[in-house]
N, C-alpha and C positions, 0 to 999 in steps of 0.2 A: 339758544341762538335761533333767531328767526330768519326767514328767507330775505326779508327786507334789509338785513344787516350784511348780506353778502354782495360783493361787487359783481355787476354784470350778470351774464349767464341767464337772462330772463326766460329763454326758451326751455332750459333745463328745469328751472323752478316751476314753470307752468306745467310741463310734462309730469313732474313728480306730484305736484298738488292735484292735478286732474285725475291721475291714476289712483291716488289715495282716496279722493272724494268719491270716486266711482266704485270703490271696493275692489280694485284690481291691483293691489300691492303685491308685486312678486315676492316669493319667499326668500330669494337670493339674488342680489344685484351686485355687479362689479363696476365700480367707478374707476375709470382709467384716465389719468391726466398727469401732466408734467408738474414739476414743483411750482408752487405759487399760483396755481389756477383756481384753487378753492375747493378741491375735492373733500377735504376733512370738514370745513365749516358747512358745506352743502350736506354732507352726510348727517351731521349733528342736527341741522335744521330740519332735514327730512324725518329723522327719527323723532324729533320733538313734535313735528306735525302729526305723525302717525300715532304717537302716544297720547297727545293732548287734544286732537281735533277730529278724530275719526270714530270716537265711541258715541253711539247714539244715546241720547238722554243725559249726557254729562252736563251738570249744572255749571253755571259760570264760575262759582267759587272753586269747584273741583278743577276746572280748566286752568284757572289762574294759579292754583297750588301746583298743578302739574308743570306749568310753564316755569314757575320759580325753581322747582327741582331740576328741570332740564337745563335751565340757564346756568345752574351751578354744577351741572354734570353729576348730580347726586341722585337722580331718579332711580329707584330700585329695579326698574325694568329696562334701563338703558345700560348695556354692558360694553366694555371696551377691551380690546386686545391690541397690543403693539409691540414692536421689537424691544427687547431688553437684554441685559447680560448681567452676570454676577458683578458685584462692586463692593466698595467698602461697607455699603449699607446692607447688601444681600450677599451673603457668602456663597450660597449654592442654590441650585434649582430656582433661579429667579423667574418670576411670572409678573404679569401686568399689575395684579393687585398689590404687589410690593411697592409699586411706583405710582399708584393711582392718584395720590394727592399731587405729586409732581406733575402728572399729566394734566390734571385740572388747571394747575397754575400755567402750564405751557400753553394750553389752548386759550386761556384767558389773555395771556400776554402776546402769544404768537400764533393765532389760529391759521396763518398761512405758512408757518415755519416748516423747515425741511427736516429730514432725518438727522442730519448732523447737528442742527440746532437742538433737537431732542436729546441726542447723546451728550451734548455739552450740559444740558439741564440736569442730567442725572449722573454726570461725571464718568461716562464710559466712552469718551470721544476717541480713546486709543484702542478700543475694542470693536468688534463687529457684532452688533446685536442681531437677534433673530427671534422668531416666534416658534418655540419648540413644542415638543410633545407634552411637557408639563402644562403648558398654556392650553393646549388642545384638550387635555383631560379636565382642566378647570372650566372651559367653556361647555363641554358636554355635561358636566355636573350642574352648572348654573341653569342651563337651558332645559334640563330635565325637570326642574321645579316649576310649579304653577306660577303664573304672573302674580306679582304682589298686589296689583290694583285691578286685576280681573280683565285686563285688556291685552294689548300686544306686548311682546318682549322683543327688543331689538339688540342685536349684537353687531357692533362696528369693529371691524378688523382693519386697523390702519397699517399701511405698508404690508399688505398681505403678500407682496412679492418677496418678503423676507421670511416667509413660512418655510421651514424645512420639510423634507419629504415625509418624515415620520408624523409631523403635525398635520400635514395635508391629508395623508391617508387616514389619520384618526378622525378628521372632521368630515371626510367625504360623505359618509352615510348620513350624518346629521344634516349637512347642507342639502343633500338629495331629498331627504324625507324629514324635515324638521317638525317638531310638535306644532299643533294648531296655534295660529296667530303668533308665530315666531318668524322674525325677519332678520336675514343676514345682509349686511352692507360691507362688502370688501372694497378696500381702497388700495390702488397700486399705481406705480409709475411705469413699470415694465410688465406688460400683459403676458409676455412670453415666459416669465419666470414663475407663473402660476400653472400648476399641472393642468393638462388638458381636461381631465375628468372633472375638475372643479369648475374650470371656465365653461364647460359645456352645460353645467347645471345652473349658471348664473345668467341673468339678463344683463348684457354689457352696455354701459353708457359711457361714451367717450367725451371728455371734457376738452374744449379747445383752449389755447392760451387766452388770457384775458385781453380784451381790447384796450388799446392805449388810452382811450377816453375814460374807460371805467377805472383804470389804474390812476390816471390823472385826477379823477374825481375823488378817489380815496386819499390821494396825497394833498389835495387842496383842503380837505377837511382836517388834515393834520397841520395846516398852517403854511403850506407853500403857496407861492403865486401860481397862477395858471401857466405862465411860461416855464417856470422851474419844474412844475409837475409834469408838463408835456415832454420836456427834455429827458427827464429821468424815466418817464413811462416808456418812451421810445427805446431808451437804452436797456430797459428791463426786459423787453421782448416778451411780454405776456406773463411775466413772473412778478406778482405783487410782493412776494417776500424779498426778492432782489431789489425792487424799487425802494422798499422800506430801508434796507441796508445801505443803499446808495444815498438815500436822503440823510441817514444818520452817519454817513461816512464810516460804516461799520461792515462793509461787504467783505466776505472772505475772498472775493474775486480781486480786491485791491492787493491783498497779500500774494495771491496767485499770479498777478500781473508781474510783480517784482521777481518772483521766482522764474517765471517764464522768460522775461527779458534777460535775466542773468544767464539762464540756460542757453538761449539761442545765441547770445553774444559769445559765450564760451565756445559753443559748437563751431561758430564761424572762425574763431581764432585757432581752433584746434587742428585745422587742416595744415599738415606739414609743420606743426609746432608742437613738439613733444611736451614742452613746458605747460602749454595750455591744457593738456590732458589732465594735469594735476588739478586744475580748476574744476573740471567736470567731475572728477572723483570726489573732491571736497563738496561740491554742490550735491552730489548723490548722497554723500554721507550725512549732510545736514538734513536733507529731505527724509532720509531713512529714520531720523530720530522723531519724526512726527507720527501721529497715529495712522493706522491703515485707512480709516474713513477719510482723513484729510488727503492722504496720498491718492486715493481713488477719485475724490472730487477734483484734485489738481489734474489728474490725467483727463478727466472729462472736460475740464476747462481748456486744456491744451488741444484737445480734439476740436472744440468749438473755435479756438483761436486760429488753428490751421484752416478750418473751413472759412472763417472770415477773410483770412488772407487770400485764399484761392478765389473767393467771390470778387474781392477787390481787383485781383490780377486779371480776372475775366471780365472786368468792367461792368459788374452788376452791383455797384456800391449801395444802391438802394435797399439791398438785402443784408448789407453788413451793418448790423446795429451796434456791435461792441465798440467801446472806446478804450484806449489804453491811456492810463493816467500817469505812467512813469515818464519822468522828464527825460527828454533826449531820445525817446524811442518813437519812431514814426512807422506805424503799421503799413502805410502806403509804400515805404521804401523796403519793408521786409516782404511785402506781398509778391514781388516778382520771383522770389525763391521758392514759392509754393505753387506748383503748376501740374499739368496733366501727367508729367513723367515721374512725379514722386508723391503726389497726395495720397494715392492708394496705399503705397508702401508705408508712408508716415503713419497713416491712420491704423494700418494693420499692426505696426510695431507698438503703438500706443495701446491698442486693444489687447495685444499679447501681454504687455506690462500689467494692465488691469487684471487680466486673468491670473497671473502669477501672484500679484499682491492679494487678491481675493482668497487665494489658496495658501496664504501665509508663507510665500516665498521670501527669501532674504532680500529685503528692500534695497539695501545698498548695491547688491549685485544686479538686481533688476534695473535700477535706475542708471547704474554705470554702463551696463550693456545697452540700454536704450539711448544714452547720451552719445556713445561711440557710433551707433547706427544713425542717429540724427545728424552727426557731423558729416557722414558720407552722403546721406540723402539730401541735405540742404544744398550741397554743392553739385548735385546732379543737374545737368543742363536740360532746359525745356526743348521741346520739338522745334525744329526750324521750319517756319512757314514760308513756302516758296511764293 
């Protein structure tokens, strides 16, 4: 993957190329960015640039051969680690090497894909993947060997915020003092989930959301008109992966919208209506049957929707980018019920639910409790302005 193939982010591309050309490649870098902003393709392009373009005296044929191997993600000095879990394919002690062919296909088809897309690819969408100590031991073993081609070795750790504490502690010394010409590129969405001792040893590079024009350009190349592309790009809010899903009418947000609308409608009916509580319990039961990653993504979607409603209520609609496609639901009519007297409590309850889901709490109980609290909070009155 070449820098030219990546949407936007020209300032980051220039920074990475200039530092590599000047021989100032940091031994450990941390790429921080939200879903769909291009951290993974950028890391791969950067690794390819280091492996193929920074060795003095490399002849053109060798450079071309190097690029071919990098394009297929089969270069022997380009190593990958990413969240995995046991599955029908791997019964125990799952590590990235067990799924490397799946990962190559994933990057080829969805270079801007998110973690849930990856879990779907390998059939673990109902589990919570991680980068564990077995993975860390594999990385230590690989990087202790000499480079196959006599140059750099690059290790890309995708979703490094899914590294557990045992793996983090195992890799700490290696990241602090790696072998000569060894480069770590860690990629994460949540910087705070990476232990401070690793963060302090990395050069941190923050990726902004993609510009709407950059996303629209990518969509036009896939056959959309400029008008269609700009509409979807604005709705995607800097997330190219979401833009592609919206283009293909395949966004998980479309399913989340239906769940959200059903949820808030039942919550409104439930006040003083015991029969409507049954609808909330049934809704919670249905949601509990999905995988935990789906549940967590839905909670994040709900937090975003509540934020959008509050922005509309406070008359800053230009910041409200999300659209609801469910027929009969108007977010402008829902917005007055999300205000200064309940937004903090609503967000707190959603975050608590996320906490319990992540720790394998009983999903039906978690969502039933959340639903009953939402019923009370949505009926809370806003402050009276004199």
